[in-house]
N, C-alpha and C positions, 0 to 999 in steps of 0.2 A: 477314535470315532466317538461322537457324542450323540446321545438320544435325549431329548427333553421335550416334555409335553407343555405346550403353551396355547391356550385358546383351543382352536379347532385343528391345530397342525402339530405334527411331530417333526421337530427339527433334527436333522441328522448331519453331523459335521465330521469329516475325517481329515486328518492332517498328515503330511505337510499341507499348508494352507491351500485354499481355492478349491477344496472338495466339499461340497455342501449341497443339500437338496431338501425341499419341503415335502413331507408326505402327509396328506390329509388324514384326520383322525380315524376315518372309517377304514382306511388301509392299515393304520396302526393296529386297530382292533382285529382286523383280519389276520394280521401278522401274529398278534398275541394268541388268538384262538388256535391258529395252526401251529403254535409253538415252534416257529421257525422251520416248519417242515418244508421239504423241497417243493411241494405243491404251492404253498404260499409264496415261497421265494420266486417261483416261476411267474406267478401272477404279478408280483411286484415288479419283476424284471420286465414283464410285458408292458406294464403301465409306465415304468420308469426304466427305459432301456439303457441308461447310463450306469445302472447298478451292476457291480460285479462282486465276486466273492473275495474273502480274505485269503491270501495265499502267501505265507503259511498261516494256518489258523492261529488266532490270538487266544492265549490261555484264558479260560473263564467264559468264552463265548462258543456257541455251537459252530460247527464247521461251516454251516450254511449261512452264518450271520451276514447281514448286509454290511458292505464295506467299500471303501475306496471309491466314493462317489465323485464323478466328474462335475464340473460346472454345468449349467450356468448360474444357479442361485447360491448365494452365500450371504447371510445377514444375521442380525441379532446375536444369538449366542456365539456364533462363529467368530465374531469380532473380538470377543473377550479373551480368546485363547491365544497365547503367545507361541508362535512356532519356534523351534521345530518339534515341540513335544507331541508325542502320539497319545491322544486322549480317547479312552473307550468308556462306554456306558453299559452297564448290565442292568436291564430292566427287571425289577423284582415283582412289581405289580402295576396296576393301571393308575394308582394314585400317588406313587412316590418313586423317586429314582436316586441312584447314586452315580457319581462320576468317578471312574477309576483311572487314576493318573499314575501310571508306572508304579503301582503298588500302594499309592497313597490316596486317601479319599478327600475330595475337594468339592465344595458347594459353589456353584456359579450363581452370583447374585445380580440383581438388577443394577446396583450401583456400579459394578465393574463394567457393565455394558455401556453405561453413560460415559465412562472415562476412556473408552476404546479409541475414539478418533483423536483425542488429545495425545494419548500415548503414541499412536502411530505417527502423528505430526512431529512429536519430540524425537521419535526414532529417526525420522527423515532428516531433521535438523542435525542430529548427531553425526550424520555422514557427510555433512557439508563442512569442508575444511577452511574455506575462505569466504567471507561475506564483506567485501570492501565497502559496499554502500549501506551496510547495516539494515538490510531488508528483513532480517529475522530478529532484530532487537526486541520486537514486541512479543516474540514467541517465548513467554515466560509464565510463571505461575501466578503473577499478579493480575493477569487479564484472562478472561474467558477465551478459549481458543477460537470461538467464532468472531472475536474482535481482533484477531491477529492479522497483520498485513498479508494480503494475498489470499485470505480465506473468506469464502462465502458459505454460509450454512443454509440448510433447507428451512423453509417457512413452516412446513408441516412437521418435520422431524427436527426440532430445534437444535439438537446436539450434533446432528450429522452434517459432515462437510460435503458440499456438492461441487464446489469450484476450488481448485488449487492453482492460483495465478501468481507465478514468480518469474515471469518472463522479463528479460532485459535487466537483470539484477546483478550480473557479473559473478554469480555464485560459482564456486568450484568444489567438486567432490563427486561422490557417486550417489546413485538413486537407491535408497533403501528398499528392500523387499516389503517393508511394512506398508508401502503405498497400497499394497493389495488389501489391507485392512480397512481402507476408506471406501467401503462398499457402496456408498451413496454418491460417489463422485460421478459427475456428468461431464466435467471439463478439466483437462490438465494442460497448463501452459508453462513450460519450463524453457521456452525458446531464448536464444541469445544469452546463453550462459556457458559455463565450461564444465558441464557434467561429463564424466568419462566412465569407463567400465561398460558392462553389458546392461541392456534394458532388462529389468527383473521379470522373471516369468510370472510373478504375482500380478502383473498387469492384467493377465487373463481372468482374474477374479472380479474385475470391475465391470459387471454385466450391464450397469446403467450408463457406462461411458459413451459419450457421443463425440467429443472432440479431444484429440490427442496431439499436442503440439510440442515436439522436442527439437524443433528447428535450431540449427546453428549451435551444436554442442560437439562433443567428441565421443559420443557413444560408439562402442565397438561391438564386434561379434555379429551374430545373426538376429534377425527380428524374431521375437518369441513366437513359436508356432501357435500357442494357445491364445494369441490375440484374436483369433477367430471366434472365441467364446464371447467376446464383446460384440455381440451381434447388433447392437444399436448404434454402432459407430457411423458417424457421418463424415468426419474429416480425420485423416491421418497425415501429419506433416513431420516427416523424419529427414527433411532436406538438410544438407550440409552437416553430416556427421562422418563417422568412419566405419559405418556398417558394411558388412561384407557377405559373401556367399551369393547364391542365386536369389532372384526375386521369388518370394514365397507364392506359389500357385494358390495357396489357401485363401489369399485375399479375395479371390473370386466368390467366396461364400458370404462376404459382408455385403449383402444385397442393398443395404441402405446407403452405402458409401457414395459420397458426392465428390470428395477430393482425396487423391492419393499422391502424396509427395515423397518420392524416394530419391530425388536427385542429389548430386554432389556427395556421393558415397563411393564405396568400392565394390558395388554389386557387379557381378559378372554373369556370363551365360546369356541365354536368350530371353526375350520378352515372352512370358507365358501366354499362349493363346487363350487360356482360360480367363484372362482378365477381360475378355470380351463379354463375359457373363455379367459384368458390372453395368447393367443397363441404365442405372441412375447416375453413373459417374460423369461428372462434368469437366473436372480438371485432372489431368494425368501428367505428372512431372517425373521424368526418368533421366534427365540430362546429367552430364558430368559423371558418368560411371564408366564401366568397361563392358558394356553390353555389346553383343555381337549378333550376327545373323540378320534375318529379314524382319521387317515390321509385319507382324501377323495380320492376315486379312480379317481375322476374328475381331479386331478392334473396331471394325465397321459396325459391329453389333451394339456398340455403345451409343444408343439412340440420343443420349443427352450430351455427348462429348462436344465440348466447345474449345477447350484449351489442351493442346498436346505439345509437350516439350521433350524432345529426345536428342537435343544437341550434345556434342562432345562425347560421343561413344565410338564404337567401331561397327556400326550398322552397315550392312551391305545390301545389294539388290536394288529393287525399285520400290518406290512408294506405292502401296496398294491403290489401284485406280479407284476403288470404292471410296477411299478417303477424300479424293478430289470431288466426289459427289455428295459428301456429307455436309449438308447445308447448314448444320448447326455450328460448325467449326468457325471460330472467330480468330483463333491464334494457333499457328502451326510452325514449329521450329525444329529443324533437324540438322542444323549447321554442324560442321566439324565431324562428319562421318565419311563413309566411302560409298554413299548412295549414287546411283546413276539414273539415266533415263532423261526424258524430256518433259516439259510442262505441257499438259493437255491444251489444245487450242481453245477449248471452251471454258477454261478455268474461270474466266470472268463471269460466266453464267451459272456455274454449278456451285460456287462458294459465295453466295451473295452477302453473307455476314462477315467475310474475312476482313480483319483489321490489321493483322501483321503476319508476315510469312518470312521465315529465314531459312534459306537453303545454302548459305555460304559454306565455302571450303568443302566441297564434295566433288563429284565428277559428272554433274549434270551438263547437258549439252543442248544444241539445237537453238532455234530462235526464241525470242521473247514473244509470247502470244499477244496478238493485237487486241484480243478481248480483255486484256488487263485493264483497259480504261473503263470497263463496266463495273469494276470493284469499287463502287462509290464510297464504301466505308473504309477503304484501305488507308492505313496510317503509316505502316512501315513495310518496305519491300526490299529485302536484302538477298542478293544472289552473288555476292563477291566470291572470287577465287573458285571459279568453275570454268567451263569451256563453252559458255554461251556465245553465239555468233549472231551475225546479222545486224540489223539496224534497231534503233530505239523507236518504239511506237510514237507517232507524231501527236496523238491526241491525249497524252497523259494529263493535260490540263483539266480533264473532267474529274480527276481525283481531288476533289475539294478538301478532303481531310488528310491528304498525304503530308507526312512529316519527314520520313527518311526514304531516300532512293539511293541505294548502295549497290552499284554495278561494277565495282573495281576488280581488276585482275581477271578479265575475261578476254575474249577476242571480238568484242563488239565494235563494229565499224566496217567500213568498206575496203580498207587496205589499199586505197588508190594512191597513186604517186602524187597527185595534186588535183586541185579543183573539186575536192569532195565537199559534201554538205552534211556531214554526219552530225553536226551540232544544231541542226534546225529544230530538233525536238525541244530545245531550250525555250523557243518562242511560246510554246503552249504551257510550259511549266510556270510561267509568270502568273497563271491563274490559280496556282496552288498556294493560296495565301498562308497556309500553315507550314510550308516547307522549311525544314531546319537543316537537314544534312543532304548534300548532293556529292556523291563520290563516283567518279568514272576513271580513277587512276589506273595506269597500266592496261589500257585497252589499245585499240588501233583506230581510234577516232581520227578522222582526217577532214580538215577543213578550217576555214577561218573562225576565229573567236567572234561570235555574233554580237552585234551591239545590244541585242535583246537580253544579254546576260545582265545588263544594267537594270532591266525591268524586274529582276528578281527582288528589287527593293520592296515590291508589293508583298513579298513573303517575309517570313521571320528567319531567313536563312542565316545560319551561324557557321556552317562548315562547308567549304567548297574546295574539293580536291579533284583537279583535272590533270595531275602530273603524269609524265611519261606517256604521251600520245604523240600525234603528229599535227598538233594544233599550230596554226601559223597566223600571221597578221599581227596587228597591234592590240594593245590592251585598251578597250574603250574608255573614254573619259568618264562615261556614266558609271564606271565601276565604283566610283566614290559614293554612289547612292546606297550601297549595301551596308548601311550603318549598323546593322546588328551582327555582322560577321566577326568571328573571333579566330578562324583559321582559313587562310587562302593559300593554295599551292597550285602553281602552273609550271613547276620545275620540269626540266627534261622535255621541252617542246621546242618549237621553232619560232617563238614570238619575237617580233622585232619592234623597232620604234622606241619611243621614250616611255618611261614610267610616268603615267599621268599625275599631275600635281593633285588631282582630286582624291588620290589615295589617302591624302591627309585627313579626309572626312571620316575615315573608318575608325572612329575613336574607341570602338570595342575590340579592335583587332589585337590578338595576342601573338599569333604566329603567321609570318609571311615568308613564303618560299617561291622565289622567282629565278633560282639558279639554273645554270646550264640552258640558257636561251641565247638569243641574238640581240638582246636589248641594248640600246645605245642612249646617248645623251647623259644628262646629269642625274644624280640621285636627288629627288625633290626635297627641298628644305621643309616642305609641308609634312614630311614623315615625322618631324619633331612633335607634331600634334598627337601622335599615336602613343599616348602615355601608358597604355596597357600592354605595349609590346613586350613579349618575353623572348622570342627568337626571330631572327631575321637572317635570311640567306639570299644574297644577290650574287653568289659566286659564279664565275665563268660566264661573263657577258662581255659586252663592249662598252661598258659605262665609262664615262670620262668626267673631267672636272674635279672639283674638290669634294671631300667628305663634308657634308653640311654640319656645321656646329650645332644646329638645332637638334640633332640626334641625341645630344646630351640631355634633352628633356625627357627622354624615355627612361625613367628612373627604375623601371622594372625589368629592363633588358638583361637577360642572362647569357645570351649567345648572339654574336654579331659576326657574320662572315661576309666580307667584301672582296675576297681574294680573287686573283686572276681577272682583273679588269685593267683599265687604263687610267686609274685615278691619280691625280697629281696634287701638289701642294703639301702643306704640313698636316700632321695629325692634329685635329682640333683638341684643345685642352678639355673642352666640354665632353668629348667622347671618351677620352682616355681617363676621365674622372668618374665614369659611371660605376659607382661602387657595387651595383647589383650584378655586374658581369662576373659570373662564376664559372659557367661551362667553358667559355672561350671567347677571345677576340682574335679574329683571323683577318689580317690586312696584307698578307703576303702577295707577292707577284703583282705589284702595281708600280707606279713611278713616284711614290711619295718622297718628299724631300724635307729638309730641315732636321731638327734634333728631336729626340724622343723626350716629350715633356716630362718635367719633374713630377707632374701630377699622376704619372703612372703608378706611383706608390699608393694611390687611393684604391687600386684594384687588389685589396687585401685578401679576397677570397677566390681570385681567378685561378683556374687550373691550367688552362692552355693559353699561351700568348704567342702568336705567330706574326712577326713583322718582317719576315725575310724577303730577300729579292726586291728591295726598293732602292732608293737613293738617299737613305737617311744618313746623317753625319753627326759629328760632334762626339762628346763623351757619353758613355753609357751612364745614366743618372744613378747616383747612390740610392735614391728613393726606390729603385726597383727591388732592393733588398727587403722592402716592406711587404712584398707579395708573398707571404709565408706559405700559401697553399699551392704555389706554382709546382706543376708536375712536368710540363713541357714548355720550354722556352726556345724559340727559334728566331735568331737575329742575323742569320748568315746572308751574304750577298748584299751588304750595304757598305757605307764608308765610315763606320764608327772608328774612333781613334782613342788613344790614351790607354790607361791600364784597366784591367778587369776590376770592377769595383770591389772594395773590401766588404761592402755590405752584402755581397753575395754569400757570405759565410752563413747568413740566416736562412738561405734557401735550401734547407736540409732535405726537403721532400722532392727535390728535382730528380727526375728520371731521365729526361732528355734535354740536353743543352747543346745548341749549335751556334757558335760564334764565328764560324769560318768565313773566309773571303771578306775580311774587313781590314782595317789598318791598325789593329790593336797592338800595343807595345808593352814592354815591361816583362816581368816574370809571370810564370803560371802560378797562381796561388796554391800554396800547399794545403789550404783548407779543403780543396776538392777531394783530398784523400779521405776526409771524414764523412763524405756524402755517401752513406750506405745504400741509398736508393738509386744513385746515379748509375745508369746502365749504358749511356751513350754520351760521349763528350767529343765534340768536333771543334778543334781550335786551328784547323789548317788554314794556310794562306793568310797569315797575318805577319806581324813583325815582332813576335814574341822572342824572348831571349833567355839564356840562363839554363840552369839544370832542371830537368823534368823530374817531378816527384815519382816515387816508385811504388807507393802503397795505394790501397783502395782501388779505384777504377783504373789507375795507371798500371796496376799489376797485370792487367789483361790487355794485350796489344790490340785485340780485336774490338775493344770497346772505346778506343781512343784513336783519334786521328790528329796528327800535328804536322803533316807534310806541308811544305811551303814556308816554314819558319826556319830560315837558314842559320839563325844564331842560337838555336836550341841544341842541347847536348845531353848526354847521359840517358837516363831512363833504362827500362828493361831491354833485354837483347832483342825482343820481338819488334821494337820500334825502329831498329836498324839506324840509330843515330850515332854520330861520332861521340867518342868519350869526351868528357870535360877535361881540359888540360889544366894541370896545376901550374901556377906561376912559379918560376924559378928565379932565385936571386943571384945565381952564379953568372958572372959576366962572360960573354963570349969574346973571342979575339976580334980585333978590328977588321981583320980579313974576313971573318965569318959574317960580320954585319955588312960589310961592303958587298958580299955576294948574296946574302939572304934577303936584306931589306929591299933591294930593287925587284927581286923575284916576288916578294909578298905584295909590294905596291902594284906591280904590273898585274898580278893575279886579281887583286882587289878591284882594280880599274876594269879589268875584263869582266869580272863577276857583276860589278855594278851596272856596266853597260848591258849585260845579259838580263839582269833583273829589270832594268828599265824597259827593255823590249818586251819581256814577259808580262810585266805589269800593264804596259800599254795594250798588249794583245788581249790580256784577260779582261780589261775594262771594255775594250771594244766588243769582245764577245758578250760581255755582261749586258751591254746596252743594246745589242742587236739580235741576240738569239733568245729563244724561249728559255724559261727558267729550268726546264727539264734537263737541258744540257749542262747547266751549271750545277745541278744537283749531283751529277755523276762525275765528281772530281776523283775518280778512281785512278790510282797510279797506273801508268801504262806498262803493260807487260808484253814482251815480244810474243809473237805467234810461236807455237810450239809444234814440233814435227811429230810424225807418227813414230819415228825411231826413238825419239826422246821418251815418249810415253811408253813405248814397248820396253825400253830399258828400265824406266821408273817402276813398272809393274811386274818386272821379271817375266816379260813376255805374256802379260795379262794372265798370270798364273792363277789357278783356282785357289792357291794359298793366300793370294792377295785380294780375293773376292770378298767384299763386305756387304753386298746387297744386290738384289735384283728388283727392278722396278717395271713400270708398265711398258716402257719403250727401250729398255736396255739394262746394262749391268754397271755396278759401281765398284771400282777397285781402289785399294789403298796403294799409294806410290810415293816415291821420293825423287824429287827433281834434283839431279846431281849438281847442276851448275849453281844452284842457290841453296842446296842442302835443306830443302823444305819438304815436309810431309804434306801430301795433298790427297784429295779424293778425285778420282777420274771417272766421269760418267760417260760410258761408251754406248752410243746409240745402236740399237739393232735395226739397221735400215731395211731389213726384210719385213719388219712389222709395219703394217699399214698405219700411217700417221706419224711415224718416227721422225721423218724429215721435217714435217710441219711442226712437230714438238720441239725439234732442235731450233728452228728458226724463231718459234714463239718464245722459247726460253731466252735465246740470245737477245731478241728484241726487248723483252721485258727487263732483263738484267742490265741491259745497256743503259737504261734510264733510271735504274733504282740504286739507291744507296742508303742503307739504314742499318743500325747496329744489330737489329733482330732479323735481318735477311741474310741468307747465306751468301757470302761474298765470292764472286767469280774471279779467278785469277787469270785465266786465259782460255782459249778455245783452239781446237784443231779441226781443220777441214782439209783432208788430204786423201791419199790412197794407201792401202796396206801393201804388204810385200807381194800379194797376189794380184795387185792392180785393182782391187775392189774399193769402192768409195768408203771413206772412213770419217766419222764425225764424233767428236768428243768435247766435253766441257770439263774444265779443271777448276775445282773449288778448294777452298780451305778445308782441311781435314778436321772433323769434329771428333775428338778422342772419346767422348762419352756416348757416342752413338745417337740413336733416336729415342724419342719419348716412348715409342712403341716398346722398345726393349726394356725400358724401366717399368712400364705399367704391366706388361705381359711377358716377363722373361721366360725363355725356354727352360723347361724343368731340369734338363741335364746340364745347363750351363753352370760353370763353377761360381759365377757371380750371382746365382739365383737368390741366395739367402741375403746377400748384401745390397741388392738393388731395390732399395726402398726410398721413398721420398716423403719428407715431413710436410706438414701443413704449409709452412712458410716457403719451402722449396717449390711446392706445387703452385702456390699463389704467385711466386716470382715468375715461374714459367708461364702461367696464365697471363700475367701482365706483359711479359715479353711478346708472346704471340699476339695478344690484343694490340699492342703498340705497332707491331709489324703490319697488321691488317689495317689499322687506322692510318698508317702512313700510305699504304697502297691505295686506300679508298679516298683519302682526303688531303694528303700532303704532297702528292706528286702529280705531275701533269704530262701525259694523260693519266688518269686514275687506272688502277688495275684491279680486276676481280680475279682472285687466285683460282677458284673453282675446284680445288682438290685438297682442302685442308683436312688432315688426319694425323694421328700420332706418328706415323712413319715418316711424315714430311716435316716433322719438328725435330731438329737436331740440337745437341747440347755440346757446348765447347768445354774447355778444361776448367772453366769457372761456373759451369752449370747454367750459363746464359743460353737461352733458347734462340735458335735461328730457324726461320721458316724457309723451306726449300721447295724445289720442284715446281717450276713455273711452266711445265710442258704444255698445260692446257689453259694457261691464264688468258684472260681476255682484257684488252685495253678498253677501259670503261667509256671513255669519250667516244671511241669508235662504235661501241655497242649502243650508245645512246642515239647516235645520229645516223647510223647505217639503216637505211630503209628496209634492207633485207631482213633485219632482225624482227620485223613485225610479223614475219611468217613463221609459224610453228615448224620446228625442225628438230630432228633427232639429235643433231649435234649440239643442241642446247642442253641435253641431259648429260651434264658433266660431273665428274667426280667419282667417288667410291661409295659402294653400297653401305648404307647406314649413316652416311654423312651428307648425302645429297639432299638439298632442300626439296620438300614435297611438291612445290609448285613447278619445278623443272619437269616433272613427269607429266605435267599437263600442257607442256609446250610454252610455258611462260619464259620470257627473255631472261638471259643471264643478268644478275643484278648483285649489288653489294649485299642485299638482304640474304642472298643465297650463301655468301661467305659467313654472314652472322649466324645463320642456322648451323652450318658446319662447326663454327666456333662453339656454339652452345652445346652441341653434342660432345665435342672434344672436352669442354670444361666439365661436363657431367661425368664423362669417362675418367678424367683425371682424378676426381675425388671419390668416385664409387668403385673404380677399377673394373667396371663392367663395360665390355664392348657393346656397341649398339646392335651388333649381330649375335649377341650371346643367345644360347639355346633357351634361356629362361624367358626371352621375350617372344612369346607366342600368344595366339588368340587375342590379338589387339593390344597386348601389353608391350610397351616400348620403353626405351631408356628414359625418354622424356616423361611419360606418364608414371613410370616407376619412381622417378625423383619427385615429380609433382605431388604424388599421393603421400609422400613422406613429409611434406611441408605442413606446418613447421615443427611439430612435436616429435616426429619419428625420424628426423634426419640422421641421428647417430646410429640408427639401425641400418642405414643403407650405405654409409660411407665406408671406404676402405679402412680397416683398423690401423694400417700403417700410417695413416694421416696423423695419428697420435704420437709419432716419433718425436722425441726431443731434438730440437735443432742443434744442440751442442753435443749430446752423447750418442745420438742415433738409436737410442733405446726407447721402446714404447713406454709412454707414461701411463700409470694406472689412473686414467682420467676420472674414474668414479670417486677417487680419493683426492683429487687435485683441486686446489683453489681456483685454477684456471678453467675448470670444466664449463662454467657458464660462458666465459669469454670465448672459448673455442667453439662451443655450440652455436653461439650467436653469430660468429663469423662464418661458420659452415652453412648456417641457414641462409645468410646473405649470399654466399657463393652459389649454393644450389638454386636459390631463387633467381639469381642472375642467369645461370645456365638454362633454367626452365624458360625464362623470358626470351632468351636469345634463340632457343629452339622451338618457339611457338610455331604452330602450323601456319598461322596467318602472318605473312611478312610484315604487315602494318603493325603487328603487336610486338615485333622484335625491336630490340635496342639498336642504336647505331654504334659503330665501333668507338667513336669518340666518347659516347656515354659509357660504354663498357670500360674503357681505360680509366675514366674518371672514377667510376664506381669501384673498380678493383683497388685503385690507390686509396680510396676512402676506407675500404674494408681493411686493407693492410695497416693503414695509419691507426685506425680505431683499435685493431687487435693489438698493435704494439703499445699504444697508450694504455690500454687496459692491463696488459701484461706487466708494464712497468709499474703501474699503480699497485698491482697485486704484490710485486716484489718489494715494494717500499714499506 
């Protein structure tokens, strides 16, 4: 404690810092006269209630000596003392003083006071470890500290710093407690940096502080409670940090506060009702936390409240009705919560100043109020992903300032079977000249696409999404008037007619989605004018004619899908030369002819190339080997001939290669053995010959298919090919030749005749049947009887039981006739839905064939020995069980300690599962939604390759898209297992591919954190998704499973903290967890597609391998 007399005041300071008060000299004299008696002490305490006693007493001072003062005031002498020294003063008389510092005597001088701010600033600088922009270069002894960058000093007190502005300087470090010594500070701006650690308590000493901006840093811990001592604060911005704990109720004492920003942190608990005391507060930002409970009615006491942001929390209940009557509110956002209720009918009258409102991703219901058209200041109205019903108000054209109208994923519309007029509201929207985004995707809008949509040209519309409704009719020619648009989607509707040539006028268009309609005619050559195009999907229509060469003008095109149409002619050189194609070129299931142009080698960055099921011929060009980034190459079902190019040796990143059902000849290249990423190789039904390699992908029969190549031999036993016969030089007797040669010749003739008929029949089927039948070239197995399965499983013995599922049990068995170990799934027909599950799975698997899908061997539909109906499916046996058993092994299992997966193993499994879903969604017809992806439905073969199983509740996607009954909410749409089911299914939203993506995202996070989504730790709004999201990017290593660090070769955990590969692994893990978070986003529109997931995972793996190799060199 320090006493010093200066002017008319006695300055008293007690340390640790921030304890200081001014006592007028008259009170000092009173204290001196009373000689520190209790009476004087009481009077001082009455006048200065923050004064308390020293406890324990300090030697040299009376027991009743004044001590341990609390703020608010601290200046002058206090600034010269360096914490954490305890400094005491013993007053000898009224004219002189001594400062007693832990036994030594020190005199405080005026010059030291003048240097206090400089010293504090230098102390702040010392805690900053990285200054990449050189923002603190001027902070040196050659310049006065008031001339340093980011420093503003007081005009009255020339040495004192009033503003510390170091925002947006990319500084990294901690904030020094010496900031508390800058007692004249009025404003602190450290936003957009990388400060970490806790906010120092010494902030509470800055009683003059008005603005505190620490936005977008990495501050942790709780907000200092003594921030309430800064009673002059007007703005507090702590948005986008890592602060935790509950929201400090003491904020309510800062009566001058105008803005409070606490969003994008880890705050939990409830919103304190006491915040309602902040009657001057205008802006309240609480979004992106883990807050729960109701929105307090007390917030209605904030008379000045205009901006309220509470999105992305776990808030429940209803919005207080008084807030809808709060006329000062201009922005209100509570998206991404669990709020419910309806919108008040008079909302357009009670919120006259409302400019934007976001209620997306909640549980709101009911109609859209007609009074909405009275909100003349409204700019953004977002109610996506709720359960709103009814029609769209017809007079929205009154909203002259409207920019965004986002109604996607509701039940808006009339649900009529035909003749609806749900889209008439578009007529009035043409008056909204500022309209930029219009989204009505995944509703039940029914009716023709009105010509008036062309009149939106009077607006500034850039985003138009009407996909997945029941919109019919043709696309108006006037659509070409929307010259500002950059995204247009009408996928999954019932549009017919031709694509108008006027679409070529949309020169700003970047993304065009018209897939899954009934469009016919030719692709307009005018599309070549759309030079900004990035993605185009015209998949699954009735388009005919040739692919226009003018598409080659689209030099920014990254993805082009024209599959499942009736396109003819050659692949234009101009299109196959678009070097910007990176995501994929999908031309499969058409009637394209001619050869594959040599220019395909220009696609050096392409990841996916599908030209399967066409009528292409000629040799496979050597230039294809230049496509070094290829991951998936599908060329099956064509007439390619000749040998497999030697240049394919460069395609080391291939994961999926299908050359089946062509006329390829020659030997199978041995370089395929070296393709470490190759997980599926289909060379079946060609004319290949010679010995099959045995290493690499060929070492696993489940990854390779070579059936229909009658001159192949050798290979591993699982391929079941004849052994290669060695030539013998020993001559046979002439009698032997006379007997053997005719037999051989006759047999060859018979075989050639048989092959001729088989080839003729296969080509006939190829040209007349849908491609889905050609994709299922699964070898035919005979139907199996109940008796055979009874014997194979030893009477379905419990010793053979390996699992129990939703609709039955799975047994391990051995089929005696072929000596093959299998898995037998026996349906429990007493369980409701079991028969439907059996039929669904049979129907799904009948059309599917992919290396990452569990292969069905045969089925049994019979009766048991008691005459009861019996249904069973027989699958390949997966010796390594399910992913569930590896992630969460039972404690008493003998394998418990050894069942661990390294990073690469997990990444490979993730790629396998993603590839299977990508195939189901995009590579087969009709597409399939799995609906029940979880670790127990991912099985591992003897090479640790993952196979997705259990299609018992799968949904054929094409049927789901066009079945009108699907527009009705139904409980049967809530499919899957708890923790893995997409949240929109709970609101009656239709089954979709996005639902599978959500399940995959949860699965991916579970694989790398080893946390089930149903883990007990996920309570009070915390979920696996938010748990992972909050760890990004700097805390990822704290949430992953430690076993991820296993060495891929030794199986022993690496001490990553001492490993050179730490940064590489952490970077890859951040990418994986980020991908999992994106896939499991609550909003389906924010999720990735499975094609994008596959591409991203391969990129992560390649990047990790490249970095690992560079480290080892």
